[in-house]
C-alpha positions in Angstrom: -12.8 16.4 -5.4 -16.1 17.3 -3.5 -17.0 13.6 -2.5 -13.5 12.1 -2.3 -12.6 10.3 0.7 -9.0 11.1 1.7 -7.0 8.3 3.2 -3.7 10.1 3.2 -2.5 13.6 2.2 -0.4 16.5 3.4 -2.9 17.1 6.3 -1.7 13.8 7.9 1.2 15.5 9.9 2.1 12.4 12.0 3.7 9.5 10.4 1.1 6.9 11.5 2.6 4.2 9.1 4.2 1.0 10.6 7.0 -0.8 8.8 6.9 -4.6 8.4 10.1 -6.2 7.0 10.7 -9.7 6.2 12.9 -9.7 9.3 9.7 -11.1 11.1 10.5 -14.4 9.4 14.4 -14.3 9.3 14.9 -12.1 6.2 17.3 -9.1 6.1 15.3 -6.5 4.0 15.1 -3.1 5.6 12.8 -0.1 5.0 11.7 3.2 6.5 9.0 5.8 6.0 9.1 9.4 6.7 6.8 12.5 6.1 8.6 15.4 4.3 8.1 19.1 5.1 5.6 19.2 2.2 3.6 16.5 3.9 4.5 13.7 1.5 5.1 10.1 2.6 8.5 8.7 1.5 8.8 4.8 1.7 12.3 3.6 0.9 14.8 0.8 1.6 16.4 -2.4 0.4 14.7 -5.6 -0.4 16.9 -8.7 -0.1 16.1 -12.3 -0.9 18.8 -13.6 1.4 17.6 -15.9 4.2 14.3 -16.7 2.4 13.3 -13.0 2.6 12.2 -10.6 -0.1 9.6 -8.2 1.0 8.9 -5.0 3.0 5.7 -3.2 3.7 4.2 0.0 5.4 0.8 -0.1 6.8 -1.5 2.4 8.5 -4.7 1.7 10.4 -7.8 3.7 9.3 -11.5 3.9 9.9 -13.0 4.9 6.5 -16.6 4.4 5.3 -17.6 5.3 1.9 -20.8 4.8 0.0 -20.1 3.7 -3.6 -18.7 0.2 -4.1 -17.7 1.0 -7.6 -15.3 3.4 -6.3 -11.8 3.8 -7.4 -8.7 4.1 -5.1 -6.3 6.8 -6.4 -2.7 7.2 -5.4 -0.7 10.4 -6.4 2.9 9.5 -6.4 6.4 9.7 -7.7 7.6 6.3 -8.6 10.8 4.6 -9.1 9.9 2.3 -12.1 9.2 -0.7 -9.8 6.1 -2.8 -9.1 4.3 -2.6 -5.8 1.1 -3.8 -4.3 -1.6 -1.7 -2.6 -3.4 -3.7 0.2 -6.5 -3.1 2.2 -8.4 -4.7 5.0 -12.1 -4.4 5.6 -11.8 -5.6 9.2 -9.2 -5.0 11.6 -8.8 -8.6 12.7 -8.9 -9.9 9.1 -6.0 -12.4 8.5 -5.8 -11.8 4.8 -5.3 -8.6 2.5 -7.3 -7.6 -0.6 -4.5 -6.8 -2.9 -3.8 -5.2 -6.4 -0.5 -4.6 -8.0 0.7 -1.5 -9.7 3.5 -0.5 -11.8 5.2 2.9 -11.3 7.1 5.2 -13.7 10.0 7.5 -12.8 7.8 10.6 -12.6 4.9 12.0 -10.9 1.6 10.2 -11.7 -1.8 9.1 -10.6 -2.4 5.4 -10.3 -6.0 4.5 -10.5 -7.2 1.1 -9.0 -10.8 -0.1 -9.1 -11.8 -1.3 -5.6 -13.8 -4.3 -7.1 -10.6 -5.5 -8.6 -8.8 -6.0 -5.2 -8.6 -9.7 -4.8 -8.1 -11.7 -1.4 -4.6 -13.0 -0.7 -2.8 -14.6 2.3 1.0 -14.9 2.3 1.2 -14.6 -1.6 -1.6 -17.1 -2.4 -5.0 -16.0 -3.9 -7.8 -17.1 -1.7 -11.1 -18.7 -2.9 -13.2 -15.8 -1.7 -14.9 -12.9 -3.6 -13.0 -9.7 -4.5 -13.4 -6.7 -2.2 -17.0 -5.5 -2.4 -17.3 -3.5 1.0 -17.4 0.1 1.8 -15.3 0.0 4.8 -11.5 0.2 5.0 -9.8 -0.5 8.4 -6.1 -0.7 7.2 -4.0 0.0 4.1 -0.6 -1.1 3.1 2.0 -0.6 0.3 4.1 -3.7 -0.3 7.1 -4.4 -2.4 8.5 -8.1 -2.9 9.5 -8.6 -6.5 11.6 -11.7 -5.8 14.9 -9.9 -6.4 17.3 -7.7 -4.5 16.6 -4.1 -5.1 16.6 -0.7 -3.7 13.4 1.3 -3.8 12.0 4.7 -3.1 8.3 5.8 -3.4 7.0 9.3 -2.7 3.3 9.5 -2.1 1.5 12.8 -2.1 -2.1 11.6 -1.7 -4.4 8.5 -1.5 -7.9 8.8 -1.9 -11.2 7.2 -2.9 -13.2 8.6 -5.7 
């Protein structure tokens, strides 16, 4: 853990996460995030495919630099058995995200994602660009949009780069 770069953990006392629901395009999905007394982030809500919706996301601006491009992003969480995407931006004004999906279990676990496996995507379409190969992260997000109506709840203890 000596050289780990922390993106989120219990030391983040403020909830700097912003919610983006499909209401921005007429949908009716809803979500919230909160920080527990232990300092964990809880992201929960309802995804609805009504009105051509079907997603919700939380995002947080960062200014993270790290040295090893072969690094891994690790999320320590308690899942709900649903599939999510982790998203990163390497520039604050970047219009697209680098994304990677992950499946949760209904238990505490660590999800490991190789940074080089994050691929560029814009509005659900993979772009003809190289995968993430930088060493700067300006924004992160957690997205759920499984093309069905569903309730969800994710409790995140820590996000870091190793």
